[in-house]
Phi, psi and omega in degrees: 000141183251152176254131181227137180268128186247138177292152186310316177287332171294321182289325170292319173294325173295314168306315178299315184290322180297318178288327179291324177267349182066042174234163174289157175302322182301322184287326182294313186289324165302319177287325181290320177298310179305316177299317186284317179299316170296327175293312179301319179302324172296320180295320178294314180297321178291321175306310185291319172306314183290338179284322178296317178301309174308310182292318178304319184289324172299317179298317180296320178294319177297312181296322187290315185289340178285340180284000000 
Protein backbone atom coordinates (compact mmCIF):
# COMPACT_ATOMS: atom_id res chain seq x y z
CA UNK A 1 0.00 0.00 0.00
CA UNK A 2 1.24 3.48 -0.87
CA UNK A 3 0.83 6.73 1.00
CA UNK A 4 -0.21 9.73 -1.08
CA UNK A 5 -0.47 13.31 0.15
CA UNK A 6 -3.71 14.83 -1.12
CA UNK A 7 -4.15 18.62 -1.21
CA UNK A 8 -6.75 19.91 1.28
CA UNK A 9 -9.26 21.09 -1.34
CA UNK A 10 -9.17 17.78 -3.18
CA UNK A 11 -9.50 15.94 0.12
CA UNK A 12 -12.60 18.00 1.02
CA UNK A 13 -14.10 17.28 -2.41
CA UNK A 14 -13.21 13.61 -2.01
CA UNK A 15 -15.05 13.44 1.31
CA UNK A 16 -18.12 15.17 -0.19
CA UNK A 17 -18.24 12.84 -3.19
CA UNK A 18 -17.67 9.80 -1.02
CA UNK A 19 -20.51 10.65 1.34
CA UNK A 20 -22.84 11.78 -1.48
CA UNK A 21 -22.49 8.47 -3.30
CA UNK A 22 -22.16 6.32 -0.20
CA UNK A 23 -18.86 4.77 -1.20
CA UNK A 24 -15.48 4.76 0.47
CA UNK A 25 -12.90 7.40 -0.34
CA UNK A 26 -10.62 4.60 -1.48
CA UNK A 27 -13.24 3.44 -4.00
CA UNK A 28 -13.66 6.99 -5.35
CA UNK A 29 -9.89 7.33 -5.81
CA UNK A 30 -9.59 3.89 -7.39
CA UNK A 31 -12.41 4.57 -9.86
CA UNK A 32 -11.00 8.01 -10.70
CA UNK A 33 -7.59 6.50 -11.37
CA UNK A 34 -9.03 3.73 -13.54
CA UNK A 35 -11.03 6.28 -15.56
CA UNK A 36 -7.99 8.53 -15.96
CA UNK A 37 -5.65 5.71 -16.93
CA UNK A 38 -8.11 4.47 -19.57
CA UNK A 39 -8.38 7.99 -20.93
CA UNK A 40 -4.59 8.34 -21.13
CA UNK A 41 -4.28 4.92 -22.80
CA UNK A 42 -6.85 5.94 -25.44
CA UNK A 43 -4.93 9.17 -26.08
CA UNK A 44 -1.65 7.29 -26.46
CA UNK A 45 -3.29 4.77 -28.80
CA UNK A 46 -4.68 7.62 -30.93
CA UNK A 47 -1.28 9.31 -31.10
CA UNK A 48 0.33 6.02 -32.21
CA UNK A 49 -2.31 5.54 -34.89
CA UNK A 50 -1.87 9.11 -36.17
CA UNK A 51 1.91 8.59 -36.33
CA UNK A 52 1.40 5.36 -38.29
CA UNK A 53 -0.89 7.16 -40.75
CA UNK A 54 1.64 9.99 -41.06
CA UNK A 55 4.48 7.52 -41.75
CA UNK A 56 2.38 5.64 -44.31
CA UNK A 57 1.47 8.95 -45.95
CA UNK A 58 5.15 9.95 -46.12
CA UNK A 59 6.09 6.60 -47.65
CA UNK A 60 3.32 6.93 -50.24
CA UNK A 61 4.51 10.43 -51.13
CA UNK A 62 8.11 9.25 -51.54
CA UNK A 63 6.96 6.35 -53.73
CA UNK A 64 4.83 8.72 -55.83
CA UNK A 65 7.71 11.17 -56.30
CA UNK A 66 10.01 8.36 -57.50
CA UNK A 67 7.66 7.62 -60.42
